[in-house]
C-alpha positions, 0 to 999 in steps of 0.5 A: 500500500502507499502512504495515501491509503494508510488508515487514520492512526488511532490516538495512541499510534498518533501519540507514538508517532509524535514521540518517535519524531521528536526523539529523532529530531533531538537525536539529529542534534546529537548526531549533527554535533557530537557524533559528527565531529568526535572522530574529527576531534580525535584526528585533530588531537593527533589520533592514529587510525587505530585509535579512531578505529577503537571509537567503533571497535571498543564499544563493539567489544562491550556489545559482544559481551552484553548482547546475549545476556541483554536479549535474554534479560529483555524477554518479558520486560517493557521495551519502552521502559528499558529503552528510556532508562538505558538511553539516559545512562548511555547518553550521560557520557555525552555530558562527560565529553564536555569536560575532556579538555579540563580533565586531560590536559594533554592531547593523548590523554584526551584521545584516550579519555574519548575512547574510554568514555565511549567504551563505558557508554556502550554498556547501556548502549547495548541494551538500548540498541536491542530494546529500541528496535524491539520497541519500534516494531512493537508500537508501530503496526507493520503497514506504518513502519516504512512511513515512520522510518521515512518521516524519521529520516526526513526529520533526522536529515533536517536536524543534522543538516542545520546543526552540522552547519552551525557546528562547523561555523562554531568550530571554525570561529571559536578557539580550540578546544572551547569550540569542541566543548560548545559543540559537545554541549549542544550534542549532550542537550539533544541526547537528553531530550531525545531520551525524554521522548523515548520514555513518553512512548505508549504501548498499544494494547491490541484487542485479541480474539480467543484464538489469537489469545491462545496463540499468544499464550502458547508463544509466551510459554515457548519463549519462557521455556527458551529463556534457559538458553543464552544463545539461541543456536536454533535461530542460526540453523535455518534461513535466518542464519544465512540472513544474518550472515549477509548482515554481518558481512554488510556491517563489517564492510560498511565500517571497514573505511569508516575510521579512515574518513577523518584521516582523509578529511584532515591529513589527505584533503586538509579540510577545515571543520567548516568544510567537513560540516558543509559536506555532512550537511549536503549528505543529510540534505540529500538524505532528507529529499530522498527520504520523501520517496522511501515509503513509495519505493518500499511499497511499490518494489518491496523492502528487499529490492530497495535493499539490493539497489541501495547497497549496490550503490553504497560504495560511492562515498569511499570511492569518491573520497579515495579518488578526491584531490580536493573538496569537490569530489568529497562534496559530490560523494556526500550529495549522492551518498545521502540519497543512497543512505536514506534508502539503505538505512530504511531498507535495512530496518524494514527488511529486518522487521520482515524476517523477525517474528513478532512473538520472538523479537528479543532473541532475534534482535539479540542475534542481529545485534551480535552480528552488528557488533562483530561486523563493527569490530572486524571492520573498524580494526581491519580498515586501519590495519589495511591503511597501514599496510597499503596506504590511506588511498588504496585502503579507501578503494578497497573499502569501496570494493568490499561494500559492493561485495556486501550487496552480493551477499544481500542478493544471495541471502537477504 
C-alpha cells in the first residue's frame, strides 16, 4: 500500500508517532554535533587510525559481551521502559565529553579519555540498541513502519543538516578546544531530550480474539521455556542464519573505511571543520529529499529490492573520497551518498522487521545485534590495519570494493 491509503492512526499510534519524531529530531542534534565531529576531534588531537578505529571497535567489544545476556534479560520486560532508562545512562557520557579538555590536559590523554568514555557508554548502549528496535516494531503496526522510518529520516536529515552547519561555523570561529566543548554541549542537550521522548512512548494494547489469545499464550510459554538458553543456536540453523550472515558481512564492510574518513578529511584533503560540516550537511540534505520517496519505493518494489539497489550503490562515498584531490569530489560523494543512505538505512530496518517474528523479537534482535557488533569490530580494526599496510588511498578503494561485495551477499541471502 502507499502512504495515501494508510488508515487514520488511532490516538495512541498518533501519540507514538509524535514521540518517535521528536526523539529523532533531538537525536539529529546529537548526531549533527557530537557524533559528527568526535572522530574529527580525535584526528585533530593527533589520533592514529587505530585509535579512531577503537571509537567503533571498543564499544563493539562491550556489545559482544552484553548482547546475549541483554536479549535474554529483555524477554518479558517493557521495551519502552528499558529503552528510556538505558538511553539516559548511555547518553550521560555525552555530558562527560564536555569536560575532556579540563580533565586531560594533554592531547593523548584526551584521545584516550574519548575512547574510554565511549567504551563505558556502550554498556547501556547495548541494551538500548536491542530494546529500541524491539520497541519500534512493537508500537508501530507493520503497514506504518516504512512511513515512520521515512518521516524519521526526513526529520533526522533536517536536524543534522542545520546543526552540522552551525557546528562547523562554531568550530571554525571559536578557539580550540572551547569550540569542541560548545559543540559537545549542544550534542549532550539533544541526547537528553531525545531520551525524554523515548520514555513518553505508549504501548498499544491490541484487542485479541480467543484464538489469537491462545496463540499468544502458547508463544509466551515457548519463549519462557527458551529463556534457559543464552544463545539461541536454533535461530542460526535455518534461513535466518544465512540472513544474518549477509548482515554481518554488510556491517563489517560498511565500517571497514569508516575510521579512515577523518584521516582523509584532515591529513589527505586538509579540510577545515567548516568544510567537513558543509559536506555532512549536503549528505543529510540529500538524505532528507530522498527520504520523501522511501515509503513509495518500499511499497511499490518491496523492502528487499530497495535493499539490493541501495547497497549496490553504497560504495560511492569511499570511492569518491579515495579518488578526491580536493573538496569537490568529497562534496559530490556526500550529495549522492545521502540519497543512497536514506534508502539503505530504511531498507535495512524494514527488511529486518520482515524476517523477525513478532512473538520472538528479543532473541532475534539479540542475534542481529551480535552480528552488528562483530561486523563493527572486524571492520573498524581491519580498515586501519589495511591503511597501514597499503596506504590511506588504496585502503579507501578497497573499502569501496568490499561494500559492493556486501550487496552480493544481500542478493544471495537477504
